[in-house]
N, C-alpha and C positions, 0 to 999 in steps of 0.2 A: 738545526744546532749538531755540530759535531760531536760525536760519541767521545767521552773522556777516556784517555787511555792511560794516563798516568796513574800509578798505583796510590790508593788511598790509605793514609794513615799507617803504612807498612812499617812495623818495629823494627826488626833485625831480620831482614830477608835472608834466607839461607841460599848460599851460592848454588845455582842450578848447573848440574852437569848435563850436557847435551848427550842424547841417545842416538846411536847410528840407526836410522830407519831402514834396516835390510829387510828385503823381503822375507827371510826366515823369521826375523823378529816381529814383522808385523803379522805374519801367520800365527805365532805364538799368542800374541796379544789378542788376535781375532779369535782364537780357540778358547780364551778365557772369557769371552762374552757369555753372560748368563742367559738361560733360556726364559722365554716369556712367563712360563709358570713359576719358575724360580723368582724372577723379578716381581711378579704378583704377590707371590707369598711372602716376599720381604717388604711389601708396602707401596712398590712402585704402581702407579696407574698407567695401565696399558691400552685401555680403550676409553672412549668418551663415557662419561657417567650417565646412568639411567636417571630417569626422573625420581625414582625411589631413591636411589644412591644419593643424588643432590639434597632431597628432601631431608634425608637422615644426617646431612652435614648441618643442619641449622642447631644453633646453641641457645641455651637459655640466656635471656639479657641480664639475668640476675646473679646466678651462679656460674655461669659458663660452661655448664655441661652439655653434651650433645643430646638434642631432643629426638629420639628414634620414632619411627613411624607407630610403634606399639605404645609408646608413652602418650602420643596423641589420640589414639583410639582409646586408651585407658580413661584419660580425660574426659573425652566425648561421652563415653559410657557413664562414667560417673555423673555428668552433668544431666544426662538424660534421666538417670535414676532420681536425682535430687531436684531436678529443676534448676537450670543455669541461672544463679543470681547475677546482678550486674557486677562488673569487674570491681568498682570501687567498695561494693559490699563484700566481696570474697577477700579483698585485701584488709578490711577492717576485721574479718572473722579470723584471719589466720596468722599473718605476720607480727609477731609479738617480740620485738627485742626486748631484753631484760637489762637492769642495772648491773647485773654480775656478767653480762656478756654470754650466757648460756642460751642454748636453744630453748625456746618455750613456744608453745601454740595453744589455744583454747581448745583444740580438737586433739586428737592422739598423735603426739609428735613422732611416733615410730613410723607412721604412715606418711611423713612429710618427706618428698624425696628432694626437694629443692631447698637447700640450705646456702645462706648468703648474708652478706652485710649490706643493710639498706643505705648506710652511710657512704661517705667517700674516704678515700685513703690520703690523708693529708700529713706530710712530714712523718710518714712510718706508722701513723696511727689512724683507726677507723673513727669517724666522727659520731658514728652511732652508739658505740660502747666504749670508746676510748681505749680500747685494748691495743696492742701492738699488731700491725699488718702482718706479723710473721709468726707462726707458731700457735695461734689460738683458733678455736673452732669458731663458725659463723655464729652471729647471735640471733638470727632470725630464720624462720623456715615457712615454706608454704607446700601445700600437698602436691602441686603439679608445677612443672617448668613453664616459663612463659617465653615464646619465641618473639623476636622482632618482626614486625610487619614490613614487607618489602613490596615495591611496585612491580607491575607486570614485567617478567622477565629479568628483574634486577638481581635476585639471588642466582638465577640460572647463569646469567653472565659472569658473576663472581666465581663460579665453579666450571667454567668452560674450558677444557683441555684442548691443546693443539699439538697435532702430529708433526713431526719434521717433514717440511714439504719435499716431495721428489721433482727433482730437476734434471733432465738429461743433459743439460749443458752445465758441468761442473765448474764452479766458480774457481779462478786462480788462487783465491784466498782460503778455499775450503782446506780443512787439515784432516790428516788421516786419523788422528787421535787428539784429544784434548783433555785437561784435567780442569774440573770445576770446583768450586765452593761457594756457598752462599751464606749470608746472615740474615737473620729474621728478627722482628721486633713483634709485639702483641697489639693487634688492632682492636677497635671499640667492639667488635663482634666476637671478640676472644680467639680469633684464629691468628695463626703465624703469618706474617705479612713480610714479603721480600723487601730488605732494605740495602743489601750490597750484593753484588754479582762479581766474582772473579773467575776469569779463564785463562789457562796458559796453554801453549802448544806443548804436547806431550814430549815430543821428540827433542825439541830445541829450547824448551823451557821459556820462550819468549811469552811475555805478558800480553795476552791479546785484548783483555778486558779487565778492567778492574774499577769499579763506579759504585757510587751511591746509587740508590733507586727510591725517588721520591714515591711514597706509599699512594696508592690508589684510594685509601680510606683512612679516615681519622685514626690516629693511634693512641693506645693507652701508654705505652712506654716502648722504648727502642731496646730493651734487654741489654743494656749498655754492659753489664757484667760479662757477658758472653760474646755479644757482637761487636764490641769496641766502638759502636756507634752512639753518639750523643744526639739529642734533639738540636743543640747548637750546631753540631757538624752538619746535619741535614739541612738546617735552615740556611747556613752559609753556603752549602754547595748549591742550593737553588738560587741564591742571589748571585752567585758567580756563574750560573749556568753551567754547572761542573757535575750534574747528576742527570741520570735516565728518568723520564717521567713516565713511571709507572711500570707494571709487571709486562704489558703488551711491548712496550718500547725496550725493555731490557731483553726480552725474549728475541725480539727481531734483530737487536743487535748482536746477540749471541749466535743466531743463525746464520749470519754472514760468514761464520767460519764452520759451519756444520752441514754435512749432507746426510743422507739416510745410512751410509756405510760408516760415517765418522764415529770413532770408538769414544764415547764418554766415560771417563774415570773419575771415580770420587769416592768418599768414605761414608756409607749410609746415604748415598746420593739420592735416594728416594725423597727424602725431605727437600733437596735442592730442586729436583724436578717438579715436584708437587708445587713448591713455591713459584716456580716459573710457570705453572700450568701447562707442562710440556710432557708429551709422550714420545719417547725415543727407545728403540728396541736393541741397540748396540751399546751395551753398558758393562763396564768392568767395575765391580764394587770391591774395593779393598777390605771393606768389613766382611762381605761374604766369603772372600778368599781367605781371611784369617778364621772365619768361623768354620769353614771346611777343614782347614788345616787343624784346628783344634779338635774337631769330631774325629778326622783321621787318627790324630795322636791319641785320642782316647781309646779307639778300637785297638791300636797297636798295644797300648798299655794293658787293656783288658785281655789280650791274647797272651801277652807276656806273663801276666799273672796266672792265667790258666795253665801256662807251660810249666810255672815254677810249682805250682800245685800238684802236678802230675809226677814231680821228681820227689819221692819221699824224703830223701836227705835234706833237700832244700826247704820242704814244707815243714820239717820238724826242727828247722835251724833256728838258734837263738840269735835275734837281732841285737847287735851292739847299740848302745844309746847313741854311739857317735854316727852310726848309720841312719839314724831317723832324721827324716827331712822337716822342715818347719810344717809342712802340710800333714805329715804323718803325726807329728806332735800336736796337731789339733788346730793350727792356724788356717783359717778358710783363706785360699787363694783369691786373689783378686780377679775377676772376669778377664781382664786384659784385652778386650776387643775394642776399647775406645781408640780414636785416632791417637790420642797423647800416648796412651800406654804402648801401642803397637809400634810407634815412632821411636820410643825409647828402647824397645826390646829388639826390634828387628834393624832399626838404622842407628841406633845409639845416639839419637838426636833429641834433645829436650824442646818440646813446643808448648804453646799455650801458656806460658810463663808469665803473661802480662798482668796477672793479678786482676785488680778491678779495671785496668784498661781493657781487658776482654780479649778475645781471640783475634787472629789476623787471618782473614780468608785466604790472602795470598800464600802466607806460611802453611795453611792447612792444605791448599789445593797442591803445592809442591810435595808435601808429606805424603798425601795419598797417592801421588804419581810415582814418588820414589819407593813406596811399598809395593805397588805393583811391579814396578821394575826389579825390585829385589826378589820378588816371587818368580818372575821369570828367570832370573839369574839361577835361582836355586834349582829350577826345573831343568835348566841347561846343564848344570852341574851334575844332577842326578844321572842324567843320560850318558855322561862321560865314563 
């Protein structure tokens, strides 16, 4: 099946202005690529996961929390001390939902690390306690988490990462730089699952790929409020053969345009690369650029305050109420590093305004690309 290229559900796509791919500009873009340690610190996976790292990815099938190796050892030690009862006996001993919907257990509730609803979420209410599915504490608890049972190699396969392949024969469609954005839903194992992939050519703005991705695993929900993708959208796309079938197919399609030196641009793109199970070293993250700008500005502000304090006349000056900024008056400033906030502040562009329709990954990919471009233009202006 040919890969779908037409954009999916694009709301009001921002007109894309082409960027001249001069050698000087490409050098500047390349210079912005983050080091491997910086990417790792930001959450990017830069090497295949070890056995321990994979095991630590397992989640509790009841509450959805990660079950670290230390939790498993704690449970095994407890069972050795007490004598491990049968699974059904343990459930009868501990999980006690109450009519008030509060946590309760026959043993010490404070020691119960696993807190959950044993019922199902039906029309926004839990069947176990009839409480609203939002804003209320779980109504049952267990002392230990319970992980799902997997077949040999099944879980390892789910967390296998793939590096960008090296090919000495560069394909004619390989791009110097691309911008990407992905949308994710929540799978039955409580992990984020890729459901939409968008990629554009960084310089021309041409849409290379914008497709729904049929999940490899059963889904709890499609996170429609943020992803903009409904279950109906996905099922219709499969019937029409207009979606990519699984993560591997999506990554393979994307890699048609990517070589080892292709620069991948995105905003907090570690989420996107993890959802693709993809390792790539040439990355420019607009969030990390904004984070560094904010840090540098804080240093400059700190130096300015120290300079003022060294001048007695300024240090003792009376500040007029009209000189007090909202921040000085006690209003806590917004963090301001989200894609939406940065696009408005730096580009004067309102994005992610779809409300319940969710985000548009094409709009977001364009915004992250334009933020990086604005950053480069700012650096160029400073040098003049």
